[in-house]
Every structure is written in C-alpha cells, then in structure tokens.
All heavy atoms as TSV, in Angstrom:
chain	resi	resn	atom	element	x	y	z
A	1	MET	N	N	-94.991	26.845	11.849
A	1	MET	CA	C	-94.568	27.349	13.133
A	1	MET	C	C	-95.728	27.321	14.136
A	1	MET	O	O	-95.508	27.128	15.312
A	1	MET	CB	C	-94.005	28.753	12.963
A	1	MET	CG	C	-93.436	29.330	14.226
A	1	MET	SD	S	-91.949	28.484	14.741
A	1	MET	CE	C	-91.264	29.673	15.834
A	2	ALA	N	N	-96.952	27.496	13.656
A	2	ALA	CA	C	-98.115	27.486	14.550
A	2	ALA	C	C	-98.246	26.141	15.253
A	2	ALA	O	O	-98.605	26.087	16.442
A	2	ALA	CB	C	-99.380	27.815	13.777
A	3	GLU	N	N	-97.968	25.039	14.550
A	3	GLU	CA	C	-98.051	23.712	15.168
A	3	GLU	C	C	-97.002	23.560	16.261
A	3	GLU	O	O	-97.278	23.000	17.324
A	3	GLU	CB	C	-97.883	22.624	14.130
A	3	GLU	CG	C	-99.066	22.481	13.207
A	3	GLU	CD	C	-98.865	21.378	12.190
A	3	GLU	OE1	O	-98.051	20.471	12.421
A	3	GLU	OE2	O	-99.539	21.434	11.159
A	4	ALA	N	N	-95.801	24.055	16.007
A	4	ALA	CA	C	-94.732	23.979	17.010
A	4	ALA	C	C	-95.099	24.803	18.235
A	4	ALA	O	O	-94.897	24.363	19.373
A	4	ALA	CB	C	-93.411	24.461	16.420
A	5	GLU	N	N	-95.659	25.974	18.024
A	5	GLU	CA	C	-96.053	26.827	19.151
A	5	GLU	C	C	-97.188	26.173	19.953
A	5	GLU	O	O	-97.207	26.248	21.181
A	5	GLU	CB	C	-96.447	28.208	18.654
A	5	GLU	CG	C	-95.250	28.992	18.169
A	5	GLU	CD	C	-95.616	30.288	17.459
A	5	GLU	OE1	O	-96.803	30.498	17.145
A	5	GLU	OE2	O	-94.692	31.078	17.222
A	6	ALA	N	N	-98.129	25.526	19.263
A	6	ALA	CA	C	-99.202	24.814	19.958
A	6	ALA	C	C	-98.638	23.655	20.771
A	6	ALA	O	O	-99.077	23.402	21.898
A	6	ALA	CB	C	-100.238	24.317	18.956
A	7	THR	N	N	-97.663	22.954	20.221
A	7	THR	CA	C	-97.020	21.843	20.921
A	7	THR	C	C	-96.315	22.339	22.176
A	7	THR	O	O	-96.442	21.750	23.252
A	7	THR	CB	C	-96.020	21.128	19.995
A	7	THR	OG1	O	-96.724	20.620	18.864
A	7	THR	CG2	C	-95.298	19.999	20.705
A	8	VAL	N	N	-95.575	23.421	22.026
A	8	VAL	CA	C	-94.860	24.019	23.158
A	8	VAL	C	C	-95.840	24.412	24.257
A	8	VAL	O	O	-95.625	24.139	25.443
A	8	VAL	CB	C	-94.025	25.236	22.677
A	8	VAL	CG1	C	-93.576	26.099	23.836
A	8	VAL	CG2	C	-92.826	24.752	21.871
A	9	SER	N	N	-96.933	25.028	23.868
A	9	SER	CA	C	-97.953	25.444	24.841
A	9	SER	C	C	-98.581	24.241	25.540
A	9	SER	O	O	-98.708	24.212	26.764
A	9	SER	CB	C	-99.032	26.268	24.142
A	9	SER	OG	O	-100.066	26.587	25.021
A	10	ARG	N	N	-98.956	23.246	24.759
A	10	ARG	CA	C	-99.624	22.064	25.309
A	10	ARG	C	C	-98.718	21.288	26.258
A	10	ARG	O	O	-99.173	20.760	27.272
A	10	ARG	CB	C	-100.093	21.159	24.175
A	10	ARG	CG	C	-100.843	19.936	24.684
A	10	ARG	CD	C	-101.533	19.175	23.586
A	10	ARG	NE	N	-102.645	19.984	23.108
A	10	ARG	CZ	C	-103.007	20.084	21.831
A	10	ARG	NH1	N	-102.362	19.413	20.916
A	10	ARG	NH2	N	-104.028	20.827	21.476
A	11	LEU	N	N	-97.435	21.215	25.933
A	11	LEU	CA	C	-96.496	20.440	26.750
A	11	LEU	C	C	-95.836	21.259	27.847
A	11	LEU	O	O	-95.062	20.723	28.646
A	11	LEU	CB	C	-95.424	19.796	25.860
A	11	LEU	CG	C	-95.940	18.795	24.837
A	11	LEU	CD1	C	-94.801	18.284	23.969
A	11	LEU	CD2	C	-96.660	17.643	25.517
A	12	GLY	N	N	-96.109	22.566	27.868
A	12	GLY	CA	C	-95.521	23.420	28.896
A	12	GLY	C	C	-94.030	23.613	28.735
A	12	GLY	O	O	-93.304	23.755	29.722
A	13	LEU	N	N	-93.551	23.621	27.492
A	13	LEU	CA	C	-92.129	23.820	27.216
A	13	LEU	C	C	-91.813	25.311	27.144
A	13	LEU	O	O	-92.695	26.122	26.869
A	13	LEU	CB	C	-91.759	23.146	25.890
A	13	LEU	CG	C	-91.913	21.629	25.842
A	13	LEU	CD1	C	-91.755	21.132	24.416
A	13	LEU	CD2	C	-90.913	20.956	26.759
A	14	PRO	N	N	-90.544	25.678	27.322
A	14	PRO	CA	C	-90.165	27.078	27.161
A	14	PRO	C	C	-90.391	27.527	25.713
A	14	PRO	O	O	-90.283	26.724	24.778
A	14	PRO	CB	C	-88.672	27.102	27.495
A	14	PRO	CG	C	-88.383	25.818	28.191
A	14	PRO	CD	C	-89.424	24.846	27.752
A	15	SER	N	N	-90.672	28.792	25.515
A	15	SER	CA	C	-90.989	29.303	24.175
A	15	SER	C	C	-89.854	29.103	23.167
A	15	SER	O	O	-90.102	28.917	21.991
A	15	SER	CB	C	-91.389	30.774	24.252
A	15	SER	OG	O	-90.336	31.533	24.810
A	16	TRP	N	N	-88.600	29.112	23.632
A	16	TRP	CA	C	-87.477	28.967	22.699
A	16	TRP	C	C	-87.448	27.597	22.023
A	16	TRP	O	O	-86.851	27.428	20.963
A	16	TRP	CB	C	-86.134	29.232	23.385
A	16	TRP	CG	C	-85.763	28.278	24.485
A	16	TRP	CD1	C	-85.979	28.455	25.826
A	16	TRP	CD2	C	-85.111	27.013	24.354
A	16	TRP	NE1	N	-85.512	27.378	26.534
A	16	TRP	CE2	C	-84.969	26.472	25.650
A	16	TRP	CE3	C	-84.643	26.283	23.278
A	16	TRP	CZ2	C	-84.380	25.239	25.887
A	16	TRP	CZ3	C	-84.050	25.052	23.516
A	16	TRP	CH2	C	-83.918	24.542	24.807
A	17	THR	N	N	-88.131	26.609	22.593
A	17	THR	CA	C	-88.098	25.272	21.993
A	17	THR	C	C	-88.901	25.190	20.694
A	17	THR	O	O	-88.655	24.311	19.873
A	17	THR	CB	C	-88.600	24.205	22.984
A	17	THR	OG1	O	-89.932	24.513	23.387
A	17	THR	CG2	C	-87.695	24.103	24.199
A	18	ALA	N	N	-89.840	26.117	20.489
A	18	ALA	CA	C	-90.626	26.100	19.247
A	18	ALA	C	C	-89.725	26.231	18.029
A	18	ALA	O	O	-89.914	25.546	17.023
A	18	ALA	CB	C	-91.675	27.213	19.263
A	19	GLU	N	N	-88.734	27.094	18.106
A	19	GLU	CA	C	-87.807	27.283	16.980
A	19	GLU	C	C	-87.009	26.006	16.712
A	19	GLU	O	O	-86.733	25.657	15.567
A	19	GLU	CB	C	-86.858	28.446	17.277
A	19	GLU	CG	C	-85.956	28.806	16.125
A	19	GLU	CD	C	-86.721	29.288	14.893
A	19	GLU	OE1	O	-87.748	29.974	15.048
A	19	GLU	OE2	O	-86.281	28.961	13.772
A	20	HIS	N	N	-86.656	25.289	17.750
A	20	HIS	CA	C	-85.932	24.024	17.571
A	20	HIS	C	C	-86.834	22.960	16.963
A	20	HIS	O	O	-86.395	22.186	16.118
A	20	HIS	CB	C	-85.362	23.537	18.905
A	20	HIS	CG	C	-84.151	24.287	19.339
A	20	HIS	ND1	N	-82.897	24.009	18.868
A	20	HIS	CD2	C	-84.027	25.328	20.177
A	20	HIS	CE1	C	-82.036	24.847	19.414
A	20	HIS	NE2	N	-82.700	25.662	20.216
A	21	ILE	N	N	-88.069	22.914	17.395
A	21	ILE	CA	C	-89.002	21.903	16.896
A	21	ILE	C	C	-89.182	22.007	15.391
A	21	ILE	O	O	-89.168	20.995	14.685
A	21	ILE	CB	C	-90.350	21.998	17.636
A	21	ILE	CG1	C	-90.183	21.526	19.087
A	21	ILE	CG2	C	-91.426	21.180	16.922
A	21	ILE	CD1	C	-91.390	21.779	19.961
A	22	VAL	N	N	-89.326	23.214	14.866
A	22	VAL	CA	C	-89.553	23.359	13.421
A	22	VAL	C	C	-88.325	22.986	12.603
A	22	VAL	O	O	-88.446	22.689	11.422
A	22	VAL	CB	C	-90.042	24.777	13.038
A	22	VAL	CG1	C	-91.369	25.080	13.679
A	22	VAL	CG2	C	-89.023	25.842	13.387
A	23	ARG	N	N	-87.147	22.962	13.216
A	23	ARG	CA	C	-85.926	22.621	12.478
A	23	ARG	C	C	-85.477	21.180	12.662
A	23	ARG	O	O	-84.464	20.772	12.102
A	23	ARG	CB	C	-84.790	23.564	12.899
A	23	ARG	CG	C	-85.029	24.994	12.460
A	23	ARG	CD	C	-83.862	25.852	12.775
A	23	ARG	NE	N	-83.679	25.852	14.235
A	23	ARG	CZ	C	-82.807	26.602	14.876
A	23	ARG	NH1	N	-82.014	27.399	14.220
A	23	ARG	NH2	N	-82.706	26.561	16.190
A	24	LEU	N	N	-86.222	20.397	13.436
A	24	LEU	CA	C	-85.820	19.008	13.661
A	24	LEU	C	C	-85.906	18.205	12.369
A	24	LEU	O	O	-86.877	18.290	11.636
A	24	LEU	CB	C	-86.725	18.353	14.716
A	24	LEU	CG	C	-86.583	18.876	16.142
A	24	LEU	CD1	C	-87.660	18.246	17.025
A	24	LEU	CD2	C	-85.206	18.586	16.693
A	25	ARG	N	N	-84.867	17.414	12.110
A	25	ARG	CA	C	-84.861	16.527	10.955
A	25	ARG	C	C	-85.494	15.198	11.361
A	25	ARG	O	O	-85.646	14.893	12.534
A	25	ARG	CB	C	-83.429	16.293	10.483
A	25	ARG	CG	C	-82.727	17.544	10.000
A	25	ARG	CD	C	-81.316	17.255	9.486
A	25	ARG	NE	N	-80.568	16.293	10.273
A	25	ARG	CZ	C	-79.750	16.601	11.283
A	25	ARG	NH1	N	-79.584	17.848	11.644
A	25	ARG	NH2	N	-79.099	15.654	11.935
A	26	ARG	N	N	-85.829	14.410	10.382
A	26	ARG	CA	C	-86.405	13.091	10.638
A	26	ARG	C	C	-85.442	12.272	11.503
A	26	ARG	O	O	-84.242	12.215	11.225
A	26	ARG	CB	C	-86.649	12.378	9.320
A	26	ARG	CG	C	-87.313	11.054	9.507
A	26	ARG	CD	C	-87.609	10.413	8.198
A	26	ARG	NE	N	-88.371	9.190	8.417
A	26	ARG	CZ	C	-88.721	8.376	7.490
A	26	ARG	NH1	N	-88.403	8.640	6.235
A	26	ARG	NH2	N	-89.393	7.295	7.766
A	27	GLY	N	N	-85.987	11.669	12.534
A	27	GLY	CA	C	-85.177	10.834	13.418
A	27	GLY	C	C	-84.516	11.593	14.551
A	27	GLY	O	O	-83.819	10.995	15.365
A	28	ILE	N	N	-84.718	12.903	14.617
A	28	ILE	CA	C	-84.138	13.731	15.674
A	28	ILE	C	C	-85.282	14.231	16.558
A	28	ILE	O	O	-86.334	14.622	16.068
A	28	ILE	CB	C	-83.366	14.935	15.098
A	28	ILE	CG1	C	-82.339	14.482	14.060
A	28	ILE	CG2	C	-82.706	15.735	16.205
A	28	ILE	CD1	C	-81.223	13.616	14.609
A	29	ALA	N	N	-85.075	14.223	17.860
A	29	ALA	CA	C	-86.137	14.594	18.790
A	29	ALA	C	C	-85.671	15.647	19.780
A	29	ALA	O	O	-84.477	15.849	19.981
A	29	ALA	CB	C	-86.593	13.357	19.560
A	30	LEU	N	N	-86.642	16.289	20.385
A	30	LEU	CA	C	-86.397	17.188	21.497
A	30	LEU	C	C	-86.878	16.453	22.739
A	30	LEU	O	O	-88.029	16.015	22.793
A	30	LEU	CB	C	-87.184	18.486	21.311
A	30	LEU	CG	C	-86.970	19.547	22.379
A	30	LEU	CD1	C	-86.841	20.901	21.724
A	30	LEU	CD2	C	-88.083	19.527	23.383
A	31	TRP	N	N	-85.988	16.251	23.688
A	31	TRP	CA	C	-86.337	15.544	24.921
A	31	TRP	C	C	-86.306	16.504	26.091
A	31	TRP	O	O	-85.455	17.391	26.166
A	31	TRP	CB	C	-85.331	14.447	25.225
A	31	TRP	CG	C	-85.423	13.210	24.412
A	31	TRP	CD1	C	-86.215	12.976	23.330
A	31	TRP	CD2	C	-84.683	12.019	24.619
A	31	TRP	NE1	N	-86.006	11.725	22.850
A	31	TRP	CE2	C	-85.067	11.107	23.622
A	31	TRP	CE3	C	-83.733	11.632	25.536
A	31	TRP	CZ2	C	-84.530	9.832	23.540
A	31	TRP	CZ3	C	-83.192	10.374	25.451
A	31	TRP	CH2	C	-83.600	9.477	24.456
A	32	LYS	N	N	-87.214	16.292	27.044
A	32	LYS	CA	C	-87.170	16.992	28.315
A	32	LYS	C	C	-87.096	15.924	29.391
A	32	LYS	O	O	-87.993	15.088	29.524
A	32	LYS	CB	C	-88.392	17.869	28.522
A	32	LYS	CG	C	-88.344	18.605	29.850
A	32	LYS	CD	C	-89.531	19.518	30.047
A	32	LYS	CE	C	-89.411	20.222	31.393
A	32	LYS	NZ	N	-90.627	20.930	31.735
A	33	VAL	N	N	-86.012	15.939	30.142
A	33	VAL	CA	C	-85.811	14.982	31.227
A	33	VAL	C	C	-85.675	15.794	32.506
A	33	VAL	O	O	-84.691	16.511	32.684
A	33	VAL	CB	C	-84.554	14.113	30.990
A	33	VAL	CG1	C	-84.362	13.127	32.136
A	33	VAL	CG2	C	-84.623	13.405	29.648
A	34	GLY	N	N	-86.675	15.704	33.355
A	34	GLY	CA	C	-86.696	16.567	34.527
A	34	GLY	C	C	-86.850	18.007	34.065
A	34	GLY	O	O	-87.781	18.332	33.339
A	35	GLU	N	N	-85.925	18.843	34.438
A	35	GLU	CA	C	-85.950	20.239	34.010
A	35	GLU	C	C	-84.958	20.528	32.882
A	35	GLU	O	O	-84.843	21.656	32.427
A	35	GLU	CB	C	-85.649	21.161	35.201
A	35	GLU	CG	C	-86.720	21.107	36.277
A	35	GLU	CD	C	-88.096	21.482	35.741
A	35	GLU	OE1	O	-88.222	22.489	35.017
A	35	GLU	OE2	O	-89.065	20.752	36.050
A	36	VAL	N	N	-84.241	19.508	32.420
A	36	VAL	CA	C	-83.225	19.685	31.381
A	36	VAL	C	C	-83.824	19.368	30.017
A	36	VAL	O	O	-84.501	18.357	29.844
A	36	VAL	CB	C	-81.997	18.781	31.644
A	36	VAL	CG1	C	-80.944	18.957	30.565
A	36	VAL	CG2	C	-81.413	19.065	33.023
A	37	ILE	N	N	-83.566	20.245	29.035
A	37	ILE	CA	C	-84.078	20.047	27.676
A	37	ILE	C	C	-82.904	19.761	26.747
A	37	ILE	O	O	-81.923	20.494	26.722
A	37	ILE	CB	C	-84.864	21.274	27.205
A	37	ILE	CG1	C	-86.101	21.425	28.093
A	37	ILE	CG2	C	-85.246	21.145	25.733
A	37	ILE	CD1	C	-86.910	22.650	27.838
A	38	TYR	N	N	-83.027	18.678	26.013
A	38	TYR	CA	C	-82.026	18.260	25.035
A	38	TYR	C	C	-82.642	18.477	23.652
A	38	TYR	O	O	-83.507	17.708	23.239
A	38	TYR	CB	C	-81.656	16.794	25.229
A	38	TYR	CG	C	-81.111	16.487	26.602
A	38	TYR	CD1	C	-81.950	16.043	27.624
A	38	TYR	CD2	C	-79.764	16.651	26.880
A	38	TYR	CE1	C	-81.455	15.762	28.888
A	38	TYR	CE2	C	-79.252	16.373	28.148
A	38	TYR	CZ	C	-80.103	15.929	29.140
A	38	TYR	OH	O	-79.606	15.658	30.384
A	39	PRO	N	N	-82.213	19.509	22.910
A	39	PRO	CA	C	-82.914	19.854	21.666
A	39	PRO	C	C	-82.517	19.082	20.411
A	39	PRO	O	O	-83.041	19.347	19.355
A	39	PRO	CB	C	-82.599	21.344	21.506
A	39	PRO	CG	C	-81.307	21.525	22.207
A	39	PRO	CD	C	-81.282	20.532	23.325
A	40	GLY	N	N	-81.629	18.129	20.482
A	40	GLY	CA	C	-81.268	17.404	19.272
A	40	GLY	C	C	-80.816	15.995	19.559
A	40	GLY	O	O	-79.665	15.647	19.384
A	41	VAL	N	N	-81.732	15.149	19.989
A	41	VAL	CA	C	-81.400	13.778	20.375
A	41	VAL	C	C	-81.697	12.834	19.214
A	41	VAL	O	O	-82.765	12.892	18.626
A	41	VAL	CB	C	-82.220	13.349	21.613
A	41	VAL	CG1	C	-81.938	11.903	21.970
A	41	VAL	CG2	C	-81.938	14.266	22.788
A	42	GLN	N	N	-80.732	11.990	18.908
A	42	GLN	CA	C	-80.943	10.975	17.877
A	42	GLN	C	C	-80.773	9.607	18.520
A	42	GLN	O	O	-79.740	9.315	19.117
A	42	GLN	CB	C	-79.936	11.126	16.733
A	42	GLN	CG	C	-80.135	10.102	15.651
A	42	GLN	CD	C	-79.182	10.293	14.479
A	42	GLN	OE1	O	-78.231	11.056	14.561
A	42	GLN	NE2	N	-79.449	9.616	13.405
A	43	HIS	N	N	-81.805	8.803	18.407
A	43	HIS	CA	C	-81.746	7.443	18.946
A	43	HIS	C	C	-81.165	6.542	17.865
A	43	HIS	O	O	-81.710	6.461	16.767
A	43	HIS	CB	C	-83.141	6.953	19.333
A	43	HIS	CG	C	-83.129	5.579	19.905
A	43	HIS	ND1	N	-82.949	5.350	21.237
A	43	HIS	CD2	C	-83.247	4.368	19.320
A	43	HIS	CE1	C	-82.965	4.037	21.453
A	43	HIS	NE2	N	-83.151	3.425	20.302
A	44	LEU	N	N	-80.073	5.906	18.185
A	44	LEU	CA	C	-79.454	4.976	17.244
A	44	LEU	C	C	-79.876	3.569	17.619
A	44	LEU	O	O	-79.703	3.136	18.752
A	44	LEU	CB	C	-77.932	5.112	17.293
A	44	LEU	CG	C	-77.396	6.504	16.951
A	44	LEU	CD1	C	-75.885	6.551	17.119
A	44	LEU	CD2	C	-77.799	6.903	15.549
A	45	LEU	N	N	-80.457	2.883	16.668
A	45	LEU	CA	C	-80.950	1.529	16.909
A	45	LEU	C	C	-79.859	0.493	16.706
A	45	LEU	O	O	-79.067	0.592	15.774
A	45	LEU	CB	C	-82.091	1.203	15.941
A	45	LEU	CG	C	-83.337	2.055	16.026
A	45	LEU	CD1	C	-84.289	1.693	14.908
A	45	LEU	CD2	C	-84.005	1.911	17.371
A	46	VAL	N	N	-79.879	-0.492	17.558
A	46	VAL	CA	C	-79.048	-1.665	17.316
A	46	VAL	C	C	-79.921	-2.648	16.550
A	46	VAL	O	O	-81.149	-2.541	16.526
A	46	VAL	CB	C	-78.518	-2.286	18.626
A	46	VAL	CG1	C	-77.598	-1.314	19.348
A	46	VAL	CG2	C	-79.636	-2.723	19.536
A	47	GLU	N	N	-79.315	-3.611	15.921
A	47	GLU	CA	C	-80.045	-4.555	15.070
A	47	GLU	C	C	-81.202	-5.225	15.812
A	47	GLU	O	O	-82.291	-5.409	15.246
A	47	GLU	CB	C	-79.095	-5.605	14.504
A	47	GLU	CG	C	-79.696	-6.442	13.398
A	47	GLU	CD	C	-80.144	-5.625	12.192
A	47	GLU	OE1	O	-79.467	-4.651	11.828
A	47	GLU	OE2	O	-81.204	-5.964	11.618
A	48	ALA	N	N	-81.014	-5.556	17.068
A	48	ALA	CA	C	-82.056	-6.239	17.840
A	48	ALA	C	C	-83.304	-5.377	18.025
A	48	ALA	O	O	-84.385	-5.896	18.274
A	48	ALA	CB	C	-81.505	-6.655	19.198
A	49	GLU	N	N	-83.188	-4.060	17.909
A	49	GLU	CA	C	-84.334	-3.159	18.097
A	49	GLU	C	C	-85.116	-2.905	16.815
A	49	GLU	O	O	-86.251	-2.438	16.875
A	49	GLU	CB	C	-83.857	-1.795	18.612
A	49	GLU	CG	C	-83.249	-1.827	19.987
A	49	GLU	CD	C	-82.680	-0.482	20.358
A	49	GLU	OE1	O	-81.798	0.024	19.630
A	49	GLU	OE2	O	-83.113	0.067	21.381
A	50	ARG	N	N	-84.537	-3.172	15.681
A	50	ARG	CA	C	-85.177	-2.808	14.405
A	50	ARG	C	C	-86.569	-3.405	14.251
A	50	ARG	O	O	-87.487	-2.729	13.816
A	50	ARG	CB	C	-84.299	-3.192	13.238
A	50	ARG	CG	C	-83.068	-2.340	13.160
A	50	ARG	CD	C	-82.400	-2.451	11.813
A	50	ARG	NE	N	-81.174	-1.671	11.829
A	50	ARG	CZ	C	-81.116	-0.369	11.619
A	50	ARG	NH1	N	-82.194	0.301	11.357
A	50	ARG	NH2	N	-79.970	0.278	11.668
A	51	HIS	N	N	-86.754	-4.663	14.590
A	51	HIS	CA	C	-88.075	-5.283	14.420
A	51	HIS	C	C	-89.117	-4.668	15.353
A	51	HIS	O	O	-90.314	-4.740	15.088
A	51	HIS	CB	C	-87.985	-6.795	14.625
A	51	HIS	CG	C	-87.799	-7.218	16.044
A	51	HIS	ND1	N	-86.584	-7.162	16.675
A	51	HIS	CD2	C	-88.686	-7.665	16.958
A	51	HIS	CE1	C	-86.723	-7.568	17.921
A	51	HIS	NE2	N	-87.980	-7.878	18.124
A	52	LEU	N	N	-88.693	-4.042	16.429
A	52	LEU	CA	C	-89.618	-3.387	17.356
A	52	LEU	C	C	-90.064	-2.027	16.850
A	52	LEU	O	O	-91.179	-1.590	17.112
A	52	LEU	CB	C	-88.966	-3.212	18.726
A	52	LEU	CG	C	-88.560	-4.489	19.440
A	52	LEU	CD1	C	-87.734	-4.159	20.675
A	52	LEU	CD2	C	-89.781	-5.303	19.813
A	53	CYS	N	N	-89.174	-1.335	16.131
A	53	CYS	CA	C	-89.436	0.050	15.714
A	53	CYS	C	C	-89.998	0.182	14.311
A	53	CYS	O	O	-90.723	1.129	14.019
A	53	CYS	CB	C	-88.147	0.856	15.821
A	53	CYS	SG	S	-87.551	0.946	17.507
A	54	PHE	N	N	-89.654	-0.727	13.428
A	54	PHE	CA	C	-90.107	-0.626	12.045
A	54	PHE	C	C	-91.113	-1.724	11.759
A	54	PHE	O	O	-90.794	-2.774	11.226
A	54	PHE	CB	C	-88.907	-0.712	11.088
A	54	PHE	CG	C	-87.944	0.428	11.272
A	54	PHE	CD1	C	-86.723	0.213	11.882
A	54	PHE	CD2	C	-88.277	1.714	10.861
A	54	PHE	CE1	C	-85.845	1.273	12.073
A	54	PHE	CE2	C	-87.403	2.760	11.060
A	54	PHE	CZ	C	-86.185	2.540	11.660
A	55	SER	N	N	-92.343	-1.480	12.151
A	55	SER	CA	C	-93.369	-2.509	12.057
A	55	SER	C	C	-94.225	-2.409	10.809
A	55	SER	O	O	-95.135	-3.185	10.611
A	55	SER	CB	C	-94.257	-2.451	13.298
A	55	SER	OG	O	-94.831	-1.179	13.410
A	56	SER	N	N	-93.946	-1.450	9.917
A	56	SER	CA	C	-94.761	-1.276	8.720
A	56	SER	C	C	-94.802	-2.529	7.866
A	56	SER	O	O	-95.818	-2.831	7.245
A	56	SER	CB	C	-94.248	-0.102	7.877
A	56	SER	OG	O	-94.394	1.092	8.601
A	57	GLY	N	N	-93.731	-3.285	7.833
A	57	GLY	CA	C	-93.678	-4.476	7.021
A	57	GLY	C	C	-94.621	-5.565	7.489
A	57	GLY	O	O	-95.008	-6.444	6.722
A	58	SER	N	N	-95.044	-5.510	8.743
A	58	SER	CA	C	-95.933	-6.543	9.266
A	58	SER	C	C	-97.406	-6.153	9.158
A	58	SER	O	O	-98.272	-6.928	9.520
A	58	SER	CB	C	-95.592	-6.833	10.718
A	58	SER	OG	O	-95.774	-5.684	11.516
A	59	MET	N	N	-97.687	-4.961	8.660
A	59	MET	CA	C	-99.073	-4.520	8.513
A	59	MET	C	C	-99.695	-5.146	7.268
A	59	MET	O	O	-99.031	-5.309	6.251
A	59	MET	CB	C	-99.148	-3.005	8.422
A	59	MET	CG	C	-98.719	-2.315	9.695
A	59	MET	SD	S	-98.784	-0.532	9.585
A	59	MET	CE	C	-100.512	-0.257	9.396
A	60	PRO	N	N	-100.970	-5.515	7.340
A	60	PRO	CA	C	-101.628	-6.091	6.157
A	60	PRO	C	C	-101.737	-5.050	5.038
A	60	PRO	O	O	-101.876	-3.867	5.301
A	60	PRO	CB	C	-103.012	-6.494	6.665
A	60	PRO	CG	C	-103.194	-5.825	7.968
A	60	PRO	CD	C	-101.852	-5.410	8.474
A	61	THR	N	N	-101.687	-5.510	3.816
A	61	THR	CA	C	-101.789	-4.585	2.665
A	61	THR	C	C	-103.157	-4.611	2.065
A	61	THR	O	O	-103.955	-5.447	2.293
A	61	THR	CB	C	-100.756	-4.955	1.585
A	61	THR	OG1	O	-100.930	-6.308	1.233
A	61	THR	CG2	C	-99.366	-4.688	2.097
C-alpha cells in the first residue's frame, strides 16, 4: 500500500485512487484524462498491435 500511496502523491491523484491501484489486476490500468479518473481500464489489443506490445521475443538471450 505504501507504493500506491507514493504513486498517488507523486502523480497528484486523489487519495481514494490508492485503494484502486493496489487492487488492479495485470493488464488493467487507472487512467486520468483531464479531470476524469477511470479506475479500471483494460486495453484490448488487435492482432496488428501484438508485435508492438510484446517485444520480449525479440530481445537477445
């Protein structure tokens, strides 16, 4: 929870967002657009985006 509170402080988010941050699942984000906060956004990739987002396979071993 301390990391979430530090994030909230650093980004200037409302204090209630810390509780949401600690409960986010993998692939789910908290977005702030203007003054509106969306606490559970999931970006769904189309096939054409996969090579842009999952680059681990192209890293040298």
